[in-house]
N, C-alpha and C positions, 0 to 999 in steps of 0.2 A: 835673191835664186838664192835660200840655204846651201852653206856649201859643209861636207864633214872636214872638221880641218885637223892636222893631226894623224890621221887613224892609224893607230897601231905605231903611233911616232914616226910614220914615212913619210903619208901621199897625203893629202887634200883632194878632193875630185866632187867636182865641181856638179851639180846635180839639183832639184827640185824635190827634194823625201829630208820631213821631218826628222828629229833623231829620233822620236816615237814609232813613228812610223817604219823609224829601219829598225830599228832596235825589236820591233814585233816580229816585219819580217827575217830577221835573223833565227827569233825564238819559234817562228812555224816552223823554216827549212830547217832547223837544227830536231826536227822528224822524222821530217822523211828521209824514205832507205832507199828511192829511186827516184823517177826523175822529175826537174824542175825547168820550166819552161817559162824565159822574161818577153815578152811583147815587148819594145825597148826597154835598148841600154841604153841609150845619149853616151856620158862618161865613164860608165858601173858604180856609180855611188848604189844603186839601190842591189845592184849585183854585187857588188861588195859585201854587204852585209846579206845577201841571202847564200855569198859562197863561206862568210864566216859559220852561219850553223850549221852546213851541210859540215865542214869542216869541223865543228865540236860535235856533229850531232853520230853519222854515218860517208866519213870521208869515203870507204872502202863502197858503194854500194851505193848512192845518193853522186846528184849529176846535174851539172844545171848547162841549160841551152837555154843561149843568150840571143834574139830574133831582132836585127838592127837594121838597115837600109845605113846609118851608117854618115850620111848625111843632111846634120840639122841646119837653119838659115842659112846655106851657100858654103857651112862646112864643113869639111872630114872632122870625124869626130874617133875612128875605127885605131887612126894612131895613141888618141891620150886615152884611146881604152884598152887597148891592150898595155902598154905601158902601164896605166894603173895598176891592173891587173898583176904582171907579170912582177911590178914592185911588191908588192901583196903576197905574191906566190898564191896567186888564186888562179891559175890556171891551169891547173891537174885537174881542178870539179869543174872546170869553164869549156863549155864548147860554140867557140861564137858563129851566129848562120849571117852570115853579112848580104843578105839581100829585104824584101821586105815577106812580111808575113804568107801575105798568098804562095806565095812561090818555094818558101819555109815549107809548111803544110804542105805542098805537092809533092814535095822531099823527103817529107818527115817517111821517119817505118814504122807504121801502123800495129806491129806489135808495142812499140815501147808507151804506155800507160803512164797517163802524167797524174803525179801525185796530191804537184799544188802549180797553177796558172797566175802567173802577174802579167794582165794586162796595163802596156802605161804606152801604148802607139799612140796611133792616130786617134786622138781628139774629138774626134767627130763623132755628128751619130750612124752614120756608114760607117765609115775604119773602123772603128771603136763597137762595133752589131757585129762587121765581118771577123774579125776579131772574137769577136763570141760565139759564133757560127760557128769561124772553122775550128779552132780550142779546143773548146769546153767538150763534142762531143770521146775527146779522147783521156779527161777528169777521170780517174775508179772513182766507183762509186765510195762515198767519204770522202773526196780528193776536199781539196781548198782551191776554190776561185776570186783572185785578188786583184780588184778596177782598182785605178789609181787615179787622183780627183776628183770621183765619185760627188765630192758636196768639202759642203766648210768645217766641217768637224764638229756640230755644237749637237745635236741627237742625230736619235735614229727617223723621229721624225721629219727632221731637215731633208731630208735626202726625196724626199715624192712633196718637195713644195715649189713652184716657179723652177722651171727647169730654166727660164732667160734668169733669174736676179744668182745661178749660177757662174762658175768662171769658164764651166767647159758643161753646158747642158746636156751635151750629146752622151758624155758618158752617166749623168747624170741620170739621164736619160735609160738609155741601156740595165742599167742598178734596179732603177723603179719598175721597170718592165719585169727583168727578174725576180728580181728578191718578194713581187707583187704575188708572184703566179707558179713559181717555178723553182722554188728556192724551202724548202723549210726551216733549219739556221743558219744565220747570219749577223752582222754584227759591221762598226765602224771606229775602225780610226782615225784619228783627224780626219788628213784626206780621202784616208782606203776605207774602201767597201768592200766585206771578206764576207761568201760564203759557201754551204757546205755543198756539195752534190746528193 
């Protein structure tokens, strides 16, 4: 598991995010002027990168909503998440939504349009597809939709080859379905597949 070490000289955050992916998320978040939503936050590694982008971009208007039940392999990670975000002074840019994605969607204010959506929650096909179906309609035209763990990071072509060879075939399948039929601009960054709505 890649671990971000000494982030800003203060905090180590465990997570499954490469430094290349984190830098890319930070860069994208820096351009956002409104709502950003992350499904699956764990201990806050990707959240920290996104919050850094918000802080460095449009801190007065952009905001990150972190949807996660924070129960992973029998461990409650919410305390670690809050601790990490507080240590980095990022809680002012973040609203944690401690619940499953479907419940968060039911509570979501329909007037809040998303500029960026990062899906890294349930990695099964049904779970990832449910997150896609629930949240993508709220992404504004020209907004960014990001799936983590969609492929192995070799090339754009690889995402559409044999789902069974992928660590997370359900996520790869969702990415493939929507890349082929629903989006015109897309790309990959390591295990991230991104699409412009």
